[in-house]
Structure formats: structure tokens, C-alpha cells
C-alpha positions in Angstrom: 0.0 0.0 0.0 2.8 2.4 0.9 4.6 1.6 -2.3 1.4 2.3 -4.2 1.0 5.7 -2.5 4.6 6.5 -3.2 4.3 5.6 -6.8 1.1 7.7 -7.1 2.8 10.8 -5.5 5.7 10.4 -8.0 3.4 10.2 -10.9 1.5 13.3 -9.7 4.8 15.3 -9.3 5.8 14.2 -12.8 2.5 15.4 -14.2 3.0 18.8 -12.5 6.4 19.2 -14.0 5.0 18.5 -17.5 2.2 21.1 -17.1 2.4 24.1 -19.6 4.1 27.3 -18.4 2.4 29.6 -15.9 0.2 32.5 -16.7 3.3 34.7 -17.1 4.5 32.5 -20.0 1.1 32.6 -21.7 1.2 36.4 -21.5 4.5 36.3 -23.4 3.0 34.1 -26.0 0.1 36.5 -26.6 2.4 39.5 -26.6 3.0 39.6 -30.4 -0.6 39.2 -31.1 -1.5 42.1 -28.9 1.2 44.2 -30.5 -0.2 43.4 -34.0 -3.7 44.4 -32.8 -2.4 47.6 -31.4 -0.4 48.4 -34.6 -3.5 47.7 -36.8 -5.2 50.6 -35.0 -2.5 53.0 -36.1 -2.9 54.6 -39.5 -0.3 53.2 -42.0 2.5 55.5 -43.1 1.7 57.3 -46.3 4.0 56.8 -49.2 4.8 60.3 -50.3 7.2 59.4 -53.1 4.5 59.8 -55.8 2.2 62.4 -54.2 2.1 66.2 -53.9 0.4 68.5 -51.4 -0.4 72.1 -52.5 1.6 74.6 -50.5 3.6 71.9 -48.7 5.5 69.2 -50.7 6.1 67.3 -53.9 7.3 63.7 -53.5 9.8 63.6 -50.7 10.8 67.3 -51.1 9.2 69.7 -48.6 9.0 73.4 -48.8 11.4 75.0 -46.4 13.6 72.0 -46.4 17.4 72.3 -46.4 18.5 71.8 -50.1 21.2 69.4 -49.0 18.6 66.8 -47.9 16.2 67.7 -50.6 18.7 66.8 -53.3 19.7 63.5 -51.9 19.2 60.8 -54.6 19.0 63.3 -57.4 22.1 62.8 -59.6 21.2 64.0 -63.1 21.5 67.8 -62.8 20.9 69.3 -66.2 20.9 73.0 -65.4 21.6 75.4 -62.5 21.7 79.1 -62.1 22.2 81.3 -59.1 21.9 84.9 -58.3 22.0 87.0 -55.1 20.1 84.9 -52.5 18.5 82.6 -54.9 19.2 79.5 -57.1 17.4 77.2 -59.4 18.3 73.6 -60.1 16.9 71.4 -62.9 17.1 67.7 -62.7 16.2 64.9 -65.1 14.2 62.2 -63.3 12.6 58.9 -64.3 8.8 59.0 -64.8 7.8 55.4 -65.1 10.3 54.7 -67.8 10.2 58.1 -69.4 12.3 61.2 -68.8 10.8 64.2 -67.0 12.2 67.3 -65.2 12.2 68.2 -61.6 13.0 71.9 -60.9 13.8 73.3 -57.5 14.1 77.0 -56.5 15.9 77.8 -53.3 16.4 80.9 -51.2 19.2 81.5 -48.7 18.2 81.0 -45.1 17.7 84.3 -43.3 19.7 83.0 -40.3 22.5 81.3 -42.1 24.2 82.2 -45.4 25.4 78.6 -45.8 21.9 77.1 -46.0 19.5 77.1 -48.9 15.8 76.5 -48.3 13.5 75.0 -50.9 10.8 77.6 -51.8 9.4 76.3 -55.1 9.2 72.8 -56.6 8.1 72.0 -60.2 7.9 68.8 -62.2 6.7 67.5 -65.6 6.5 64.0 -64.2 3.0 62.3 -64.5 3.8 60.0 -61.6 3.2 62.7 -59.0 -0.5 63.0 -58.2 -2.6 64.6 -55.5 -5.1 62.7 -53.3 -7.6 62.8 -56.2 -5.2 61.4 -58.8 -4.8 64.8 -60.5 -1.6 66.0 -62.0 0.3 66.0 -65.3 -2.0 64.6 -67.9 -5.2 65.9 -66.3 -7.6 68.2 -68.2 -8.3 71.8 -67.3 -11.9 70.8 -66.4 -10.7 68.1 -64.1 -8.3 70.5 -62.4 -11.0 73.2 -62.0 -13.3 70.6 -60.4 -10.8 70.4 -57.5 -8.9 73.8 -57.5 -9.9 77.4 -57.9 -7.4 78.2 -60.6 -7.1 80.9 -63.2 -4.6 81.8 -65.9 -2.0 84.2 -64.7 0.9 83.9 -67.2 2.1 82.4 -70.4 5.4 81.3 -72.0 6.6 79.7 -75.2 8.8 76.6 -75.1 8.4 73.2 -76.8 4.8 74.3 -77.6 3.8 77.6 -79.2 2.1 78.8 -76.0 1.7 77.4 -72.5 -0.6 78.9 -70.0 0.1 78.9 -66.3 -3.0 78.5 -64.1 -2.5 79.5 -60.5 -4.5 78.4 -57.4 -4.7 80.0 -54.0 -3.6 76.8 -52.3 0.0 77.1 -53.3 -0.1 75.3 -56.6 0.1 76.1 -60.3 -0.6 74.0 -63.4 0.8 74.5 -66.9 -1.5 73.7 -69.7 -0.8 73.4 -73.4 -3.0 74.3 -76.4 -5.0 71.1 -75.8 -5.8 72.1 -72.2 -3.9 69.1 -70.8 -1.6 69.7 -67.8 2.1 69.6 -68.7 3.6 70.5 -65.3 2.8 71.0 -61.6 4.4 73.6 -59.4 4.3 73.7 -55.6 5.0 76.8 -53.5 3.8 78.6 -50.4 0.1 79.4 -50.3 -0.4 83.1 -51.3 3.0 83.3 -53.0 3.9 83.5 -56.6 6.6 81.3 -58.3 7.5 84.0 -60.9 11.2 83.9 -60.3 11.4 80.2 -61.0 9.5 80.6 -64.3 11.6 83.5 -65.3 14.8 81.5 -64.7 13.4 78.6 -66.8 11.6 80.4 -69.6 12.9 83.7 -70.9 9.5 84.2 -72.7 7.6 84.0 -69.4 5.1 86.8 -69.3 2.5 87.5 -66.6 -1.0 88.4 -67.8 -2.4 91.9 -67.1 -5.8 91.5 -65.6 -8.3 94.3 -66.3 
């Protein structure tokens, strides 16, 4: 009888030793699941590479940004020009297998003569769109459905005449004779990117509104 009791106690102890980990261990096992649930409640990061925000940014370049960081990854500089306190840089970029331009206008930082700040960004790349999918390739009617734009200037370049339509949100669109957008320009709301256009197009001429 004693041997039987001893054997039973040994078996009981062995069963206890083989039991799953305590509550603390089960919490560790559920940890990753809880983290994933928590992460799913957080809005995913927005990929800004192919988007633009009027008055704020185009792609990964933000207005007011130091030009050193803004130009990271841009290698094909095709044109640059500088004057007192200002500079314009024109880059050739890939637009889904085609060539397009990315032009950046900078101004010297008021607190440091060694820092240039991005003040205007322009591109002819169709890959950059706003949240509605509008950009290069959109019609004037499509643009007007989303922005309060009006023609403010014109220039001649590859086409006989290109009109610049400016919006109050810090954005301009350039449209050819077929009323299709050829380029998008981002700058501070309420400002005018005339200096960039004048540096790029000698024929740039503001319209006189009566």
C-alpha cells in the first residue's frame, strides 16, 4: 500500500512538472498578437514618393527643407543658375520609364548664409498626383473641379504657347493648347513662383488682368 502511494505521488509530481508554463508565460506568447492588434489601429505610413500637397510638398521634397537633404538621390543635374540669395536647379528624373524634369528653386536661409531652403518645386512627371489622382495629364476641367485656378501667365517653349494656371492653395498647373496639364508647381500658399518661371523660360510673361 505504501509503495502504491509513493508511486502515485511520484506520478503526480511528474505530471505537474510537465504542465504548460504559468500565466506569465502565456502572456508572453500572446504579446506579439497584442502588438499586432495595437499596430493595426495606427494609420499606416503614407508613401509620399508619388504624391504632392499644395503649399507643402512634392514627393519627398518639402517646402522650407534644407536643399542638401532635398537633393539626396538626385544625380542628373541638367541645369543650375544662381543669383543673389536665390538659385534654381533642374534635374532629369525617371517618370515610369520616361524622362521628366524636376526643378527646385531655393532661397538663402535668413539666419545662415550657408543654408539654402526650398521655396518652389516644379515637375513635368506624371507619376506625381494629389489625393484625387490629378496632375500632369489631367484636363483643365478636371483641375477646375478640384482647384480654384485661373490663368495668370504664359510662356513659349516646346509648344507655341503654354498657360500657367495658379491656385490660391500654393499650386500652379501649366497647360498646353489642348488644355492638358504639362507640369505642376508647388510653392507657399499666397505666394507666386514667378522667379522660377523667369529663370526657366525667358519668354515667361504675366498676364495683365483688367
